[in-house]
N, CA, C and O atoms as a GROMACS GRO file, in nm:
protein
  324
    1MET      N    1   0.089  -0.131  -0.002
    1MET     CA    2  -0.006  -0.007   0.004
    1MET      C    3   0.072   0.118   0.005
    1MET      O    4   0.033   0.210  -0.066
    2THR      N    5   0.185   0.132   0.083
    2THR     CA    6   0.287   0.242   0.090
    2THR      C    7   0.352   0.268  -0.038
    2THR      O    8   0.375   0.382  -0.079
    3GLY      N    9   0.383   0.152  -0.108
    3GLY     CA   10   0.453   0.159  -0.245
    3GLY      C   11   0.356   0.228  -0.342
    3GLY      O   12   0.401   0.319  -0.412
    4LEU      N   13   0.237   0.196  -0.350
    4LEU     CA   14   0.122   0.260  -0.438
    4LEU      C   15   0.119   0.404  -0.413
    4LEU      O   16   0.123   0.488  -0.503
    5LEU      N   17   0.112   0.431  -0.289
    5LEU     CA   18   0.091   0.576  -0.238
    5LEU      C   19   0.213   0.661  -0.292
    5LEU      O   20   0.202   0.766  -0.356
    6ASP      N   21   0.335   0.596  -0.253
    6ASP     CA   22   0.465   0.666  -0.293
    6ASP      C   23   0.459   0.692  -0.467
    6ASP      O   24   0.482   0.804  -0.512
    7ALA      N   25   0.432   0.600  -0.537
    7ALA     CA   26   0.420   0.603  -0.674
    7ALA      C   27   0.324   0.714  -0.705
    7ALA      O   28   0.360   0.801  -0.784
    8LEU      N   29   0.214   0.717  -0.653
    8LEU     CA   30   0.096   0.827  -0.691
    8LEU      C   31   0.167   0.953  -0.666
    8LEU      O   32   0.156   1.041  -0.751
    9LYS      N   33   0.249   0.976  -0.548
    9LYS     CA   34   0.287   1.098  -0.496
    9LYS      C   35   0.407   1.135  -0.617
    9LYS      O   36   0.408   1.250  -0.662
   10ILE      N   37   0.497   1.044  -0.662
   10ILE     CA   38   0.592   1.083  -0.744
   10ILE      C   39   0.532   1.130  -0.872
   10ILE      O   40   0.570   1.234  -0.925
   11GLY      N   41   0.425   1.042  -0.930
   11GLY     CA   42   0.358   1.079  -1.050
   11GLY      C   43   0.302   1.215  -1.059
   11GLY      O   44   0.316   1.286  -1.158
   12ALA      N   45   0.229   1.257  -0.931
   12ALA     CA   46   0.164   1.367  -0.911
   12ALA      C   47   0.260   1.495  -0.917
   12ALA      O   48   0.235   1.603  -0.971
   13GLY      N   49   0.374   1.456  -0.848
   13GLY     CA   50   0.487   1.560  -0.846
   13GLY      C   51   0.549   1.578  -0.991
   13GLY      O   52   0.579   1.689  -1.035
   14ALA      N   53   0.564   1.466  -1.059
   14ALA     CA   54   0.621   1.495  -1.210
   14ALA      C   55   0.529   1.573  -1.278
   14ALA      O   56   0.571   1.665  -1.346
   15ILE      N   57   0.381   1.546  -1.269
   15ILE     CA   58   0.288   1.625  -1.347
   15ILE      C   59   0.272   1.776  -1.310
   15ILE      O   60   0.247   1.865  -1.391
   16LEU      N   61   0.291   1.791  -1.177
   16LEU     CA   62   0.285   1.939  -1.130
   16LEU      C   63   0.409   1.995  -1.158
   16LEU      O   64   0.402   2.116  -1.180
   17GLY      N   65   0.525   1.944  -1.164
   17GLY     CA   66   0.644   2.001  -1.222
   17GLY      C   67   0.641   2.022  -1.361
   17GLY      O   68   0.700   2.122  -1.403
   18ALA      N   69   0.578   1.938  -1.450
   18ALA     CA   70   0.571   1.965  -1.581
   18ALA      C   71   0.496   2.081  -1.608
   18ALA      O   72   0.529   2.161  -1.695
   19ALA      N   73   0.380   2.096  -1.524
   19ALA     CA   74   0.282   2.215  -1.554
   19ALA      C   75   0.354   2.333  -1.519
   19ALA      O   76   0.346   2.428  -1.597
   20LEU      N   77   0.425   2.346  -1.411
   20LEU     CA   78   0.490   2.471  -1.378
   20LEU      C   79   0.589   2.510  -1.464
   20LEU      O   80   0.603   2.631  -1.483
   21PHE      N   81   0.672   2.418  -1.530
   21PHE     CA   82   0.772   2.446  -1.637
   21PHE      C   83   0.711   2.487  -1.768
   21PHE      O   84   0.764   2.567  -1.845
   22ALA      N   85   0.582   2.418  -1.792
   22ALA     CA   86   0.522   2.433  -1.941
   22ALA      C   87   0.468   2.590  -1.957
   22ALA      O   88   0.482   2.656  -2.060
   23GLY      N   89   0.412   2.631  -1.850
   23GLY     CA   90   0.351   2.778  -1.840
   23GLY      C   91   0.435   2.882  -1.886
   23GLY      O   92   0.407   2.955  -1.981
   24PRO      N   93   0.562   2.890  -1.800
   24PRO     CA   94   0.652   2.994  -1.848
   24PRO      C   95   0.720   2.961  -1.988
   24PRO      O   96   0.756   3.052  -2.063
   25ALA      N   97   0.734   2.844  -2.015
   25ALA     CA   98   0.811   2.817  -2.145
   25ALA      C   99   0.693   2.859  -2.271
   25ALA      O  100   0.727   2.915  -2.375
   26TYR      N  101   0.585   2.831  -2.245
   26TYR     CA  102   0.486   2.855  -2.348
   26TYR      C  103   0.469   3.010  -2.369
   26TYR      O  104   0.458   3.053  -2.484
   27LEU      N  105   0.465   3.093  -2.259
   27LEU     CA  106   0.461   3.239  -2.265
   27LEU      C  107   0.597   3.295  -2.335
   27LEU      O  108   0.600   3.385  -2.420
   28TYR      N  109   0.696   3.233  -2.289
   28TYR     CA  110   0.820   3.272  -2.358
   28TYR      C  111   0.828   3.276  -2.516
   28TYR      O  112   0.866   3.369  -2.589
   29GLY      N  113   0.782   3.147  -2.550
   29GLY     CA  114   0.770   3.113  -2.687
   29GLY      C  115   0.651   3.212  -2.754
   29GLY      O  116   0.664   3.258  -2.867
   30VAL      N  117   0.560   3.231  -2.690
   30VAL     CA  118   0.471   3.330  -2.764
   30VAL      C  119   0.523   3.470  -2.770
   30VAL      O  120   0.482   3.543  -2.860
   31ARG      N  121   0.612   3.515  -2.679
   31ARG     CA  122   0.656   3.632  -2.683
   31ARG      C  123   0.781   3.650  -2.790
   31ARG      O  124   0.810   3.754  -2.848
   32ALA      N  125   0.843   3.531  -2.802
   32ALA     CA  126   0.947   3.524  -2.900
   32ALA      C  127   0.910   3.518  -3.037
   32ALA      O  128   0.975   3.572  -3.126
   33GLY      N  129   0.794   3.446  -3.054
   33GLY     CA  130   0.711   3.451  -3.187
   33GLY      C  131   0.664   3.597  -3.229
   33GLY      O  132   0.673   3.642  -3.344
   34LYS      N  133   0.617   3.659  -3.127
   34LYS     CA  134   0.564   3.787  -3.167
   34LYS      C  135   0.668   3.885  -3.191
   34LYS      O  136   0.645   3.973  -3.275
   35THR      N  137   0.786   3.884  -3.128
   35THR     CA  138   0.900   3.967  -3.155
   35THR      C  139   0.948   3.923  -3.297
   35THR      O  140   0.976   4.009  -3.380
   36ALA      N  141   0.956   3.802  -3.322
   36ALA     CA  142   1.018   3.770  -3.454
   36ALA      C  143   0.923   3.806  -3.562
   36ALA      O  144   0.973   3.844  -3.668
   37ALA      N  145   0.782   3.802  -3.552
   37ALA     CA  146   0.689   3.850  -3.660
   37ALA      C  147   0.707   4.011  -3.667
   37ALA      O  148   0.726   4.062  -3.777
   38ALA      N  149   0.702   4.092  -3.549
   38ALA     CA  150   0.731   4.225  -3.578
   38ALA      C  151   0.857   4.270  -3.641
   38ALA      O  152   0.860   4.371  -3.710
   39THR      N  153   0.977   4.187  -3.614
   39THR     CA  154   1.098   4.227  -3.685
   39THR      C  155   1.072   4.189  -3.814
   39THR      O  156   1.095   4.280  -3.893
   40ALA      N  157   1.030   4.077  -3.869
   40ALA     CA  158   1.005   4.052  -3.999
   40ALA      C  159   0.922   4.150  -4.080
   40ALA      O  160   0.962   4.175  -4.194
   41ALA      N  161   0.812   4.209  -4.037
   41ALA     CA  162   0.726   4.290  -4.069
   41ALA      C  163   0.800   4.436  -4.085
   41ALA      O  164   0.777   4.508  -4.182
   42LEU      N  165   0.881   4.470  -3.990
   42LEU     CA  166   0.952   4.585  -4.001
   42LEU      C  167   1.052   4.592  -4.125
   42LEU      O  168   1.065   4.688  -4.202
   43GLU      N  169   1.123   4.463  -4.129
   43GLU     CA  170   1.218   4.462  -4.248
   43GLU      C  171   1.158   4.474  -4.372
   43GLU      O  172   1.211   4.536  -4.464
   44LYS      N  173   1.039   4.413  -4.380
   44LYS     CA  174   0.966   4.414  -4.516
   44LYS      C  175   0.927   4.558  -4.547
   44LYS      O  176   0.951   4.609  -4.656
   45THR      N  177   0.868   4.621  -4.449
   45THR     CA  178   0.846   4.754  -4.465
   45THR      C  179   0.953   4.855  -4.503
   45THR      O  180   0.927   4.950  -4.577
   46VAL      N  181   1.071   4.835  -4.452
   46VAL     CA  182   1.188   4.922  -4.483
   46VAL      C  183   1.228   4.880  -4.624
   46VAL      O  184   1.268   4.969  -4.699
   47GLU      N  185   1.223   4.762  -4.666
   47GLU     CA  186   1.256   4.719  -4.794
   47GLU      C  187   1.159   4.770  -4.903
   47GLU      O  188   1.198   4.790  -5.018
   48ILE      N  189   1.029   4.790  -4.864
   48ILE     CA  190   0.941   4.831  -4.962
   48ILE      C  191   0.957   4.979  -4.972
   48ILE      O  192   0.940   5.035  -5.080
   49LEU      N  193   0.990   5.044  -4.867
   49LEU     CA  194   1.014   5.189  -4.873
   49LEU      C  195   1.141   5.230  -4.944
   49LEU      O  196   1.154   5.336  -5.005
   50ARG      N  197   1.225   5.144  -4.934
   50ARG     CA  198   1.366   5.162  -5.020
   50ARG      C  199   1.333   5.162  -5.168
   50ARG      O  200   1.368   5.245  -5.252
   51GLU      N  201   1.257   5.053  -5.186
   51GLU     CA  202   1.223   5.016  -5.346
   51GLU      C  203   1.141   5.147  -5.403
   51GLU      O  204   1.173   5.202  -5.509
   52ARG      N  205   1.034   5.189  -5.321
   52ARG     CA  206   0.965   5.295  -5.368
   52ARG      C  207   1.033   5.427  -5.374
   52ARG      O  208   0.990   5.511  -5.454
   53LYS      N  209   1.141   5.455  -5.294
   53LYS     CA  210   1.228   5.554  -5.303
   53LYS      C  211   1.291   5.560  -5.444
   53LYS      O  212   1.294   5.659  -5.517
   54LEU      N  213   1.340   5.439  -5.470
   54LEU     CA  214   1.416   5.443  -5.600
   54LEU      C  215   1.322   5.466  -5.712
   54LEU      O  216   1.358   5.532  -5.809
   55THR      N  217   1.208   5.417  -5.704
   55THR     CA  218   1.110   5.438  -5.818
   55THR      C  219   1.072   5.580  -5.828
   55THR      O  220   1.071   5.630  -5.941
   56ASP      N  221   1.037   5.659  -5.714
   56ASP     CA  222   1.017   5.782  -5.714
   56ASP      C  223   1.122   5.871  -5.744
   56ASP      O  224   1.092   5.983  -5.785
   57GLU      N  225   1.248   5.838  -5.730
   57GLU     CA  226   1.344   5.929  -5.805
   57GLU      C  227   1.362   5.924  -5.947
   57GLU      O  228   1.394   6.022  -6.013
   58MET      N  229   1.336   5.783  -6.006
   58MET     CA  230   1.343   5.757  -6.138
   58MET      C  231   1.224   5.816  -6.205
   58MET      O  232   1.241   5.861  -6.319
   59VAL      N  233   1.117   5.820  -6.156
   59VAL     CA  234   0.990   5.892  -6.220
   59VAL      C  235   1.012   6.050  -6.209
   59VAL      O  236   0.984   6.125  -6.303
   60SER      N  237   1.057   6.088  -6.104
   60SER     CA  238   1.077   6.234  -6.086
   60SER      C  239   1.167   6.287  -6.197
   60SER      O  240   1.151   6.398  -6.246
   61GLY      N  241   1.263   6.202  -6.234
   61GLY     CA  242   1.361   6.250  -6.341
   61GLY      C  243   1.312   6.235  -6.475
   61GLY      O  244   1.385   6.277  -6.564
   62MET      N  245   1.191   6.178  -6.509
   62MET     CA  246   1.139   6.159  -6.642
   62MET      C  247   1.052   6.286  -6.694
   62MET      O  248   0.980   6.358  -6.624
   63SER      N  249   1.074   6.294  -6.808
   63SER     CA  250   0.988   6.410  -6.890
   63SER      C  251   0.853   6.342  -6.914
   63SER      O  252   0.830   6.221  -6.916
   64ASP      N  253   0.767   6.445  -6.933
   64ASP     CA  254   0.609   6.388  -6.943
   64ASP      C  255   0.624   6.280  -7.079
   64ASP      O  256   0.563   6.174  -7.071
   65ASP      N  257   0.691   6.303  -7.181
   65ASP     CA  258   0.699   6.196  -7.277
   65ASP      C  259   0.747   6.082  -7.236
   65ASP      O  260   0.690   5.978  -7.267
   66ASP      N  261   0.862   6.085  -7.159
   66ASP     CA  262   0.915   5.967  -7.112
   66ASP      C  263   0.826   5.880  -7.023
   66ASP      O  264   0.823   5.758  -7.031
   67LEU      N  265   0.751   5.954  -6.934
   67LEU     CA  266   0.650   5.893  -6.824
   67LEU      C  267   0.530   5.830  -6.911
   67LEU      O  268   0.478   5.725  -6.875
   68CYS      N  269   0.489   5.896  -7.023
   68CYS     CA  270   0.372   5.840  -7.097
   68CYS      C  271   0.414   5.717  -7.162
   68CYS      O  272   0.331   5.627  -7.175
   69ARG      N  273   0.540   5.702  -7.208
   69ARG     CA  274   0.592   5.578  -7.282
   69ARG      C  275   0.600   5.469  -7.179
   69ARG      O  276   0.548   5.359  -7.197
   70ALA      N  277   0.668   5.504  -7.070
   70ALA     CA  278   0.682   5.401  -6.956
   70ALA      C  279   0.564   5.347  -6.911
   70ALA      O  280   0.563   5.231  -6.870
   71LEU      N  281   0.445   5.430  -6.914
   71LEU     CA  282   0.331   5.365  -6.874
   71LEU      C  283   0.252   5.312  -6.982
   71LEU      O  284   0.132   5.285  -6.968
   72GLY      N  285   0.321   5.294  -7.103
   72GLY     CA  286   0.261   5.230  -7.202
   72GLY      C  287   0.171   5.316  -7.296
   72GLY      O  288   0.104   5.261  -7.383
   73GLY      N  289   0.170   5.451  -7.277
   73GLY     CA  290   0.092   5.538  -7.343
   73GLY      C  291   0.168   5.563  -7.499
   73GLY      O  292   0.283   5.530  -7.528
   74VAL      N  293   0.082   5.622  -7.576
   74VAL     CA  294   0.137   5.673  -7.707
   74VAL      C  295   0.118   5.811  -7.718
   74VAL      O  296   0.008   5.856  -7.688
   75LEU      N  297   0.217   5.897  -7.760
   75LEU     CA  298   0.181   6.043  -7.770
   75LEU      C  299   0.126   6.065  -7.911
   75LEU      O  300   0.184   6.025  -8.012
   76ASN      N  301   0.030   6.118  -7.911
   76ASN     CA  302  -0.057   6.178  -8.037
   76ASN      C  303  -0.077   6.318  -8.023
   76ASN      O  304  -0.132   6.359  -7.920
   77ASP      N  305  -0.037   6.400  -8.116
   77ASP     CA  306  -0.046   6.549  -8.110
   77ASP      C  307  -0.011   6.619  -7.989
   77ASP      O  308  -0.065   6.724  -7.955
   78GLY      N  309   0.093   6.554  -7.917
   78GLY     CA  310   0.133   6.610  -7.799
   78GLY      C  311   0.059   6.569  -7.667
   78GLY      O  312   0.085   6.619  -7.557
   79ARG      N  313  -0.031   6.477  -7.689
   79ARG     CA  314  -0.103   6.433  -7.566
   79ARG      C  315  -0.083   6.275  -7.558
   79ARG      O  316  -0.066   6.207  -7.659
   80CYS      N  317  -0.087   6.229  -7.442
   80CYS     CA  318  -0.060   6.111  -7.403
   80CYS      C  319  -0.198   6.025  -7.414
   80CYS      O  320  -0.303   6.072  -7.369
   81GLU      N  321  -0.194   5.913  -7.470
   81GLU     CA  322  -0.321   5.844  -7.495
   81GLU      C  323  -0.299   5.694  -7.439
   81GLU      O  324  -0.390   5.612  -7.447
   0.00000   0.00000   0.00000
């Protein structure tokens, strides 16, 4: 009888110990995942803004005729169509 009670105590202690360890480990993982997602989103935003800056610089340097052609239009009598 004593052996059975000791085994139950050991089992309950193991389950309780695992539960106490799992909670903080889960919360740490959630926080690490949120941080990684935020970092990835920020890096993507910076990349998009850099590409947009290059496009803006290129377009700003174009004449009206060049911009019309770049957008697939055809100049007809001085008007882009």
